[in-house]
PDB file of N, CA, C and O in Angstrom:
ATOM      1  N   MET A   1       6.766 -12.800  22.388  1.00  0.00           N
ATOM      2  CA  MET A   1       5.545 -12.125  22.493  1.00  0.00           C
ATOM      3  C   MET A   1       4.326 -12.787  22.479  1.00  0.00           C
ATOM      4  O   MET A   1       4.182 -13.760  21.739  1.00  0.00           O
ATOM      5  N   SER A   2       3.242 -12.313  23.341  1.00  0.00           N
ATOM      6  CA  SER A   2       2.163 -13.282  23.548  1.00  0.00           C
ATOM      7  C   SER A   2       1.221 -13.059  22.499  1.00  0.00           C
ATOM      8  O   SER A   2       1.182 -12.052  21.793  1.00  0.00           O
ATOM      9  N   ASP A   3       0.416 -14.112  22.426  1.00  0.00           N
ATOM     10  CA  ASP A   3      -0.639 -14.200  21.095  1.00  0.00           C
ATOM     11  C   ASP A   3      -1.873 -13.481  21.701  1.00  0.00           C
ATOM     12  O   ASP A   3      -2.834 -13.216  20.980  1.00  0.00           O
ATOM     13  N   GLN A   4      -1.856 -13.150  23.064  1.00  0.00           N
ATOM     14  CA  GLN A   4      -2.993 -12.331  23.579  1.00  0.00           C
ATOM     15  C   GLN A   4      -3.246 -11.019  22.832  1.00  0.00           C
ATOM     16  O   GLN A   4      -2.327 -10.208  22.713  1.00  0.00           O
ATOM     17  N   HIS A   5      -4.386 -10.797  22.357  1.00  0.00           N
ATOM     18  CA  HIS A   5      -4.929  -9.676  21.543  1.00  0.00           C
ATOM     19  C   HIS A   5      -4.989  -8.306  22.785  1.00  0.00           C
ATOM     20  O   HIS A   5      -5.607  -8.381  23.847  1.00  0.00           O
ATOM     21  N   PRO A   6      -4.249  -7.201  22.352  1.00  0.00           N
ATOM     22  CA  PRO A   6      -4.178  -5.897  23.251  1.00  0.00           C
ATOM     23  C   PRO A   6      -5.728  -5.260  23.314  1.00  0.00           C
ATOM     24  O   PRO A   6      -6.620  -5.488  22.497  1.00  0.00           O
ATOM     25  N   PRO A   7      -5.791  -4.622  24.196  1.00  0.00           N
ATOM     26  CA  PRO A   7      -7.402  -3.913  24.323  1.00  0.00           C
ATOM     27  C   PRO A   7      -7.308  -2.966  23.137  1.00  0.00           C
ATOM     28  O   PRO A   7      -6.214  -2.539  22.767  1.00  0.00           O
ATOM     29  N   SER A   8      -8.365  -2.659  22.583  1.00  0.00           N
ATOM     30  CA  SER A   8      -8.457  -1.887  21.651  1.00  0.00           C
ATOM     31  C   SER A   8      -8.056  -0.192  22.166  1.00  0.00           C
ATOM     32  O   SER A   8      -8.436   0.141  23.288  1.00  0.00           O
ATOM     33  N   PRO A   9      -7.542   0.489  21.588  1.00  0.00           N
ATOM     34  CA  PRO A   9      -7.337   1.941  21.833  1.00  0.00           C
ATOM     35  C   PRO A   9      -8.442   3.029  21.736  1.00  0.00           C
ATOM     36  O   PRO A   9      -8.269   4.226  21.962  1.00  0.00           O
ATOM     37  N   CYS A  10      -9.434   2.520  21.420  1.00  0.00           N
ATOM     38  CA  CYS A  10     -10.658   3.281  21.330  1.00  0.00           C
ATOM     39  C   CYS A  10     -11.024   3.897  22.629  1.00  0.00           C
ATOM     40  O   CYS A  10     -11.238   3.220  23.635  1.00  0.00           O
ATOM     41  N   ILE A  11     -11.101   5.305  22.589  1.00  0.00           N
ATOM     42  CA  ILE A  11     -11.759   6.159  23.932  1.00  0.00           C
ATOM     43  C   ILE A  11     -12.767   6.719  24.038  1.00  0.00           C
ATOM     44  O   ILE A  11     -13.050   7.564  24.888  1.00  0.00           O
ATOM     45  N   GLN A  12     -13.528   6.249  23.054  1.00  0.00           N
ATOM     46  CA  GLN A  12     -15.128   6.493  22.745  1.00  0.00           C
ATOM     47  C   GLN A  12     -15.044   8.207  22.241  1.00  0.00           C
ATOM     48  O   GLN A  12     -15.894   8.958  22.719  1.00  0.00           O
ATOM     49  N   VAL A  13     -14.123   8.716  21.384  1.00  0.00           N
ATOM     50  CA  VAL A  13     -13.875   9.971  20.997  1.00  0.00           C
ATOM     51  C   VAL A  13     -13.848   9.816  19.716  1.00  0.00           C
ATOM     52  O   VAL A  13     -12.736   9.821  19.189  1.00  0.00           O
ATOM     53  N   CYS A  14     -14.975   9.647  18.916  1.00  0.00           N
ATOM     54  CA  CYS A  14     -14.674   9.091  17.616  1.00  0.00           C
ATOM     55  C   CYS A  14     -14.956  10.183  16.308  1.00  0.00           C
ATOM     56  O   CYS A  14     -15.946  10.176  15.576  1.00  0.00           O
ATOM     57  N   THR A  15     -14.017  10.935  16.257  1.00  0.00           N
ATOM     58  CA  THR A  15     -14.045  12.132  15.196  1.00  0.00           C
ATOM     59  C   THR A  15     -12.992  11.827  14.295  1.00  0.00           C
ATOM     60  O   THR A  15     -11.890  11.636  14.809  1.00  0.00           O
ATOM     61  N   ILE A  16     -13.096  11.739  13.027  1.00  0.00           N
ATOM     62  CA  ILE A  16     -12.053  11.837  11.902  1.00  0.00           C
ATOM     63  C   ILE A  16     -11.562  12.868  11.631  1.00  0.00           C
ATOM     64  O   ILE A  16     -12.266  13.851  11.398  1.00  0.00           O
ATOM     65  N   ASN A  17     -10.358  12.905  11.596  1.00  0.00           N
ATOM     66  CA  ASN A  17      -9.510  14.444  10.901  1.00  0.00           C
ATOM     67  C   ASN A  17      -9.677  14.179   9.564  1.00  0.00           C
ATOM     68  O   ASN A  17      -9.475  13.048   9.124  1.00  0.00           O
ATOM     69  N   ALA A  18     -10.081  15.246   8.755  1.00  0.00           N
ATOM     70  CA  ALA A  18     -10.468  15.378   7.395  1.00  0.00           C
ATOM     71  C   ALA A  18      -9.231  15.243   6.727  1.00  0.00           C
ATOM     72  O   ALA A  18      -9.239  14.535   5.720  1.00  0.00           O
ATOM     73  N   ALA A  19      -8.158  15.778   7.077  1.00  0.00           N
ATOM     74  CA  ALA A  19      -6.840  15.995   6.456  1.00  0.00           C
ATOM     75  C   ALA A  19      -6.312  14.652   6.545  1.00  0.00           C
ATOM     76  O   ALA A  19      -5.898  14.135   5.508  1.00  0.00           O
ATOM     77  N   SER A  20      -6.269  14.054   7.565  1.00  0.00           N
ATOM     78  CA  SER A  20      -5.271  12.705   7.892  1.00  0.00           C
ATOM     79  C   SER A  20      -6.042  11.448   7.738  1.00  0.00           C
ATOM     80  O   SER A  20      -5.516  10.376   7.438  1.00  0.00           O
ATOM     81  N   GLY A  21      -7.392  11.629   7.967  1.00  0.00           N
ATOM     82  CA  GLY A  21      -8.096  10.204   7.868  1.00  0.00           C
ATOM     83  C   GLY A  21      -8.093   9.514   9.221  1.00  0.00           C
ATOM     84  O   GLY A  21      -8.727   8.478   9.423  1.00  0.00           O
ATOM     85  N   LEU A  22      -7.322  10.154  10.182  1.00  0.00           N
ATOM     86  CA  LEU A  22      -7.343   9.520  11.442  1.00  0.00           C
ATOM     87  C   LEU A  22      -8.415   9.909  12.656  1.00  0.00           C
ATOM     88  O   LEU A  22      -8.829  11.044  12.891  1.00  0.00           O
ATOM     89  N   CYS A  23      -8.719   8.840  13.282  1.00  0.00           N
ATOM     90  CA  CYS A  23      -9.544   9.455  14.313  1.00  0.00           C
ATOM     91  C   CYS A  23      -8.871  10.023  15.349  1.00  0.00           C
ATOM     92  O   CYS A  23      -7.786   9.522  15.645  1.00  0.00           O
ATOM     93  N   LEU A  24      -9.274  10.964  15.971  1.00  0.00           N
ATOM     94  CA  LEU A  24      -8.765  12.111  16.796  1.00  0.00           C
ATOM     95  C   LEU A  24      -8.771  11.358  18.134  1.00  0.00           C
ATOM     96  O   LEU A  24      -8.088  11.887  19.012  1.00  0.00           O
ATOM     97  N   GLY A  25      -9.352  10.330  18.426  1.00  0.00           N
ATOM     98  CA  GLY A  25      -9.345   9.762  19.811  1.00  0.00           C
ATOM     99  C   GLY A  25      -8.532   8.731  20.018  1.00  0.00           C
ATOM    100  O   GLY A  25      -7.947   8.648  21.098  1.00  0.00           O
ATOM    101  N   CYS A  26      -8.353   7.763  19.017  1.00  0.00           N
ATOM    102  CA  CYS A  26      -7.334   6.519  18.979  1.00  0.00           C
ATOM    103  C   CYS A  26      -6.450   6.627  18.196  1.00  0.00           C
ATOM    104  O   CYS A  26      -5.462   6.003  18.582  1.00  0.00           O
ATOM    105  N   TRP A  27      -6.233   7.383  16.768  1.00  0.00           N
ATOM    106  CA  TRP A  27      -5.377   7.766  16.073  1.00  0.00           C
ATOM    107  C   TRP A  27      -5.310   6.657  15.077  1.00  0.00           C
ATOM    108  O   TRP A  27      -4.295   6.484  14.402  1.00  0.00           O
ATOM    109  N   ARG A  28      -6.322   5.935  14.976  1.00  0.00           N
ATOM    110  CA  ARG A  28      -6.511   4.690  13.762  1.00  0.00           C
ATOM    111  C   ARG A  28      -7.298   5.347  12.660  1.00  0.00           C
ATOM    112  O   ARG A  28      -8.077   6.298  12.729  1.00  0.00           O
ATOM    113  N   SER A  29      -6.873   4.533  11.501  1.00  0.00           N
ATOM    114  CA  SER A  29      -7.686   4.974  10.264  1.00  0.00           C
ATOM    115  C   SER A  29      -9.071   4.266  10.636  1.00  0.00           C
ATOM    116  O   SER A  29      -9.312   3.568  11.621  1.00  0.00           O
ATOM    117  N   LEU A  30     -10.032   4.682   9.440  1.00  0.00           N
ATOM    118  CA  LEU A  30     -11.120   3.977   9.827  1.00  0.00           C
ATOM    119  C   LEU A  30     -11.093   2.670   9.122  1.00  0.00           C
ATOM    120  O   LEU A  30     -11.939   1.827   9.417  1.00  0.00           O
ATOM    121  N   GLU A  31     -10.148   2.415   8.170  1.00  0.00           N
ATOM    122  CA  GLU A  31      -9.748   0.877   7.820  1.00  0.00           C
ATOM    123  C   GLU A  31      -9.310   0.017   9.019  1.00  0.00           C
ATOM    124  O   GLU A  31      -9.701  -1.144   9.129  1.00  0.00           O
ATOM    125  N   GLU A  32      -8.441   0.636   9.973  1.00  0.00           N
ATOM    126  CA  GLU A  32      -7.778  -0.059  10.894  1.00  0.00           C
ATOM    127  C   GLU A  32      -9.074  -0.326  12.062  1.00  0.00           C
ATOM    128  O   GLU A  32      -9.191  -1.440  12.572  1.00  0.00           O
ATOM    129  N   ILE A  33      -9.757   0.494  12.322  1.00  0.00           N
ATOM    130  CA  ILE A  33     -11.008   0.464  13.052  1.00  0.00           C
ATOM    131  C   ILE A  33     -11.916  -0.584  12.827  1.00  0.00           C
ATOM    132  O   ILE A  33     -12.438  -1.369  13.620  1.00  0.00           O
ATOM    133  N   GLY A  34     -12.054  -0.412  11.124  1.00  0.00           N
ATOM    134  CA  GLY A  34     -13.206  -1.655  10.925  1.00  0.00           C
ATOM    135  C   GLY A  34     -12.437  -2.982  11.015  1.00  0.00           C
ATOM    136  O   GLY A  34     -13.119  -3.984  11.232  1.00  0.00           O
ATOM    137  N   ALA A  35     -11.251  -3.109  10.892  1.00  0.00           N
ATOM    138  CA  ALA A  35     -10.666  -4.631  10.695  1.00  0.00           C
ATOM    139  C   ALA A  35     -10.142  -4.955  12.041  1.00  0.00           C
ATOM    140  O   ALA A  35      -9.694  -6.091  12.195  1.00  0.00           O
ATOM    141  N   TRP A  36     -10.127  -4.104  13.072  1.00  0.00           N
ATOM    142  CA  TRP A  36      -9.499  -4.326  14.271  1.00  0.00           C
ATOM    143  C   TRP A  36      -9.790  -5.777  14.835  1.00  0.00           C
ATOM    144  O   TRP A  36      -8.891  -6.547  15.171  1.00  0.00           O
ATOM    145  N   SER A  37     -11.073  -6.054  14.899  1.00  0.00           N
ATOM    146  CA  SER A  37     -11.128  -7.503  15.346  1.00  0.00           C
ATOM    147  C   SER A  37     -10.820  -8.792  14.534  1.00  0.00           C
ATOM    148  O   SER A  37     -10.941  -9.972  14.862  1.00  0.00           O
ATOM    149  N   ARG A  38     -10.427  -8.275  13.487  1.00  0.00           N
ATOM    150  CA  ARG A  38      -9.955  -9.490  12.279  1.00  0.00           C
ATOM    151  C   ARG A  38      -8.421  -9.539  12.517  1.00  0.00           C
ATOM    152  O   ARG A  38      -7.694 -10.456  12.135  1.00  0.00           O
ATOM    153  N   LEU A  39      -8.091  -8.622  13.083  1.00  0.00           N
ATOM    154  CA  LEU A  39      -6.105  -8.302  12.875  1.00  0.00           C
ATOM    155  C   LEU A  39      -5.840  -9.304  13.765  1.00  0.00           C
ATOM    156  O   LEU A  39      -6.689  -9.596  14.607  1.00  0.00           O
ATOM    157  N   SER A  40      -4.552 -10.005  13.697  1.00  0.00           N
ATOM    158  CA  SER A  40      -3.687 -10.497  14.426  1.00  0.00           C
ATOM    159  C   SER A  40      -3.361  -9.676  15.514  1.00  0.00           C
ATOM    160  O   SER A  40      -3.305  -8.454  15.376  1.00  0.00           O
ATOM    161  N   ALA A  41      -3.054 -10.454  17.006  1.00  0.00           N
ATOM    162  CA  ALA A  41      -2.415  -9.794  17.948  1.00  0.00           C
ATOM    163  C   ALA A  41      -1.227  -8.878  17.477  1.00  0.00           C
ATOM    164  O   ALA A  41      -1.171  -7.669  17.699  1.00  0.00           O
ATOM    165  N   ALA A  42      -0.216  -9.666  16.746  1.00  0.00           N
ATOM    166  CA  ALA A  42       0.886  -8.770  16.320  1.00  0.00           C
ATOM    167  C   ALA A  42       0.426  -7.478  15.607  1.00  0.00           C
ATOM    168  O   ALA A  42       0.949  -6.410  15.927  1.00  0.00           O
ATOM    169  N   GLN A  43      -0.561  -7.532  14.625  1.00  0.00           N
ATOM    170  CA  GLN A  43      -0.879  -6.580  13.941  1.00  0.00           C
ATOM    171  C   GLN A  43      -1.183  -5.445  14.671  1.00  0.00           C
ATOM    172  O   GLN A  43      -0.646  -4.350  14.503  1.00  0.00           O
ATOM    173  N   GLN A  44      -2.286  -5.778  15.711  1.00  0.00           N
ATOM    174  CA  GLN A  44      -2.779  -4.862  16.718  1.00  0.00           C
ATOM    175  C   GLN A  44      -1.674  -4.163  17.583  1.00  0.00           C
ATOM    176  O   GLN A  44      -1.731  -2.993  17.963  1.00  0.00           O
ATOM    177  N   ARG A  45      -0.689  -5.022  17.832  1.00  0.00           N
ATOM    178  CA  ARG A  45       0.323  -4.195  18.654  1.00  0.00           C
ATOM    179  C   ARG A  45       1.147  -3.340  17.509  1.00  0.00           C
ATOM    180  O   ARG A  45       1.593  -2.235  17.820  1.00  0.00           O
ATOM    181  N   ALA A  46       1.296  -3.735  16.510  1.00  0.00           N
ATOM    182  CA  ALA A  46       2.082  -2.940  15.727  1.00  0.00           C
ATOM    183  C   ALA A  46       1.306  -1.457  15.591  1.00  0.00           C
ATOM    184  O   ALA A  46       1.964  -0.445  15.829  1.00  0.00           O
ATOM    185  N   ILE A  47      -0.093  -1.348  15.208  1.00  0.00           N
ATOM    186  CA  ILE A  47      -0.653  -0.455  15.071  1.00  0.00           C
ATOM    187  C   ILE A  47      -0.465   0.703  16.411  1.00  0.00           C
ATOM    188  O   ILE A  47      -0.087   1.874  16.444  1.00  0.00           O
ATOM    189  N   ILE A  48      -0.915  -0.233  17.420  1.00  0.00           N
ATOM    190  CA  ILE A  48      -0.680   0.462  18.801  1.00  0.00           C
ATOM    191  C   ILE A  48       0.650   1.134  19.243  1.00  0.00           C
ATOM    192  O   ILE A  48       0.677   2.105  19.998  1.00  0.00           O
ATOM    193  N   ALA A  49       1.753   0.540  18.710  1.00  0.00           N
ATOM    194  CA  ALA A  49       3.036   0.813  18.816  1.00  0.00           C
ATOM    195  C   ALA A  49       3.368   2.154  17.854  1.00  0.00           C
ATOM    196  O   ALA A  49       4.380   2.788  18.155  1.00  0.00           O
ATOM    197  N   ASP A  50       2.629   2.579  16.803  1.00  0.00           N
ATOM    198  CA  ASP A  50       2.546   3.717  15.865  1.00  0.00           C
ATOM    199  C   ASP A  50       1.743   4.762  16.286  1.00  0.00           C
ATOM    200  O   ASP A  50       2.056   5.876  15.866  1.00  0.00           O
ATOM    201  N   LEU A  51       0.651   4.658  17.115  1.00  0.00           N
ATOM    202  CA  LEU A  51      -0.227   5.594  17.699  1.00  0.00           C
ATOM    203  C   LEU A  51       0.509   7.079  17.945  1.00  0.00           C
ATOM    204  O   LEU A  51       0.332   8.118  17.309  1.00  0.00           O
ATOM    205  N   PRO A  52       1.352   6.840  19.027  1.00  0.00           N
ATOM    206  CA  PRO A  52       1.973   7.867  19.364  1.00  0.00           C
ATOM    207  C   PRO A  52       2.616   8.783  18.323  1.00  0.00           C
ATOM    208  O   PRO A  52       2.552  10.010  18.405  1.00  0.00           O
ATOM    209  N   GLN A  53       3.120   8.255  17.530  1.00  0.00           N
ATOM    210  CA  GLN A  53       3.753   8.937  16.366  1.00  0.00           C
ATOM    211  C   GLN A  53       2.892   9.467  15.345  1.00  0.00           C
ATOM    212  O   GLN A  53       3.289  10.305  14.535  1.00  0.00           O
ATOM    213  N   ARG A  54       1.743   9.011  15.358  1.00  0.00           N
ATOM    214  CA  ARG A  54       0.655   9.536  14.389  1.00  0.00           C
ATOM    215  C   ARG A  54       0.036  10.840  15.113  1.00  0.00           C
ATOM    216  O   ARG A  54      -0.264  11.836  14.455  1.00  0.00           O
ATOM    217  N   ALA A  55      -0.118  10.775  16.370  1.00  0.00           N
ATOM    218  CA  ALA A  55      -0.504  11.768  17.358  1.00  0.00           C
ATOM    219  C   ALA A  55       0.340  13.225  17.007  1.00  0.00           C
ATOM    220  O   ALA A  55      -0.087  14.325  16.656  1.00  0.00           O
ATOM    221  N   GLU A  56       1.642  12.761  17.245  1.00  0.00           N
ATOM    222  CA  GLU A  56       2.602  13.787  17.250  1.00  0.00           C
ATOM    223  C   GLU A  56       2.539  14.377  15.987  1.00  0.00           C
ATOM    224  O   GLU A  56       2.449  15.604  15.955  1.00  0.00           O
ATOM    225  N   GLN A  57       2.570  13.739  14.920  1.00  0.00           N
ATOM    226  CA  GLN A  57       2.673  14.256  13.402  1.00  0.00           C
ATOM    227  C   GLN A  57       1.611  15.094  13.188  1.00  0.00           C
ATOM    228  O   GLN A  57       1.805  16.219  12.729  1.00  0.00           O
ATOM    229  N   LEU A  58       0.392  14.655  13.489  1.00  0.00           N
ATOM    230  CA  LEU A  58      -0.849  15.616  13.241  1.00  0.00           C
ATOM    231  C   LEU A  58      -0.944  16.878  14.122  1.00  0.00           C
ATOM    232  O   LEU A  58      -1.496  17.912  13.743  1.00  0.00           O
ATOM    233  N   PHE A  59      -0.377  16.716  15.299  1.00  0.00           N
ATOM    234  CA  PHE A  59      -0.061  17.957  16.235  1.00  0.00           C
ATOM    235  C   PHE A  59       0.973  18.916  15.633  1.00  0.00           C
ATOM    236  O   PHE A  59       0.862  20.142  15.654  1.00  0.00           O
ATOM    237  N   THR A  60       1.850  18.324  15.169  1.00  0.00           N
ATOM    238  CA  THR A  60       2.964  19.013  14.643  1.00  0.00           C
ATOM    239  C   THR A  60       2.773  19.750  13.381  1.00  0.00           C
ATOM    240  O   THR A  60       3.235  20.841  13.049  1.00  0.00           O
ATOM    241  N   ALA A  61       1.965  18.902  12.713  1.00  0.00           N
ATOM    242  CA  ALA A  61       1.215  19.626  11.251  1.00  0.00           C
ATOM    243  C   ALA A  61       0.484  20.928  11.418  1.00  0.00           C
ATOM    244  O   ALA A  61       0.257  21.749  10.529  1.00  0.00           O
ATOM    245  N   GLY A  62       0.069  21.014  12.987  1.00  0.00           N
ATOM    246  CA  GLY A  62      -1.058  22.118  13.440  1.00  0.00           C
ATOM    247  C   GLY A  62      -2.311  21.606  12.973  1.00  0.00           C
ATOM    248  O   GLY A  62      -3.115  22.484  13.286  1.00  0.00           O
ATOM    249  N   ASP A  63      -2.920  20.699  12.413  1.00  0.00           N
ATOM    250  CA  ASP A  63      -4.204  20.484  12.235  1.00  0.00           C
ATOM    251  C   ASP A  63      -4.990  19.283  12.858  1.00  0.00           C
ATOM    252  O   ASP A  63      -5.574  18.505  12.103  1.00  0.00           O
ATOM    253  N   ALA A  64      -5.019  19.118  14.132  1.00  0.00           N
ATOM    254  CA  ALA A  64      -5.742  18.151  14.936  1.00  0.00           C
ATOM    255  C   ALA A  64      -7.073  18.349  15.088  1.00  0.00           C
ATOM    256  O   ALA A  64      -7.781  17.469  15.577  1.00  0.00           O
ATOM    257  N   SER A  65      -7.560  19.524  14.686  1.00  0.00           N
ATOM    258  CA  SER A  65      -8.855  19.903  14.646  1.00  0.00           C
ATOM    259  C   SER A  65      -9.895  19.081  13.697  1.00  0.00           C
ATOM    260  O   SER A  65     -11.032  18.793  14.072  1.00  0.00           O
ATOM    261  N   GLY A  66      -9.410  18.771  12.538  1.00  0.00           N
ATOM    262  CA  GLY A  66     -10.275  17.875  11.797  1.00  0.00           C
ATOM    263  C   GLY A  66     -11.089  18.893  10.874  1.00  0.00           C
ATOM    264  O   GLY A  66     -11.989  18.463  10.153  1.00  0.00           O
ATOM    265  N   ARG A  67     -10.798  20.089  10.904  1.00  0.00           N
ATOM    266  CA  ARG A  67     -11.529  21.020  10.020  1.00  0.00           C
ATOM    267  C   ARG A  67     -10.617  21.445   9.066  1.00  0.00           C
ATOM    268  O   ARG A  67     -10.963  22.238   8.191  1.00  0.00           O
TER     269      ARG A  67
END
């Protein structure tokens, strides 16, 4: 696997879901967003790999509105 850092998954929709603590645009936590530039490429790829599951879990729970 390459040591090249993947691009940030941010899509400029920065709204944090109150229940999960995840951004509804990129599905990262505030901690992950804040640490992104300091994470290794492997850590960033691991987070990116987990994002689809996070989104699905939030939508399955029926609370993607953040309210």
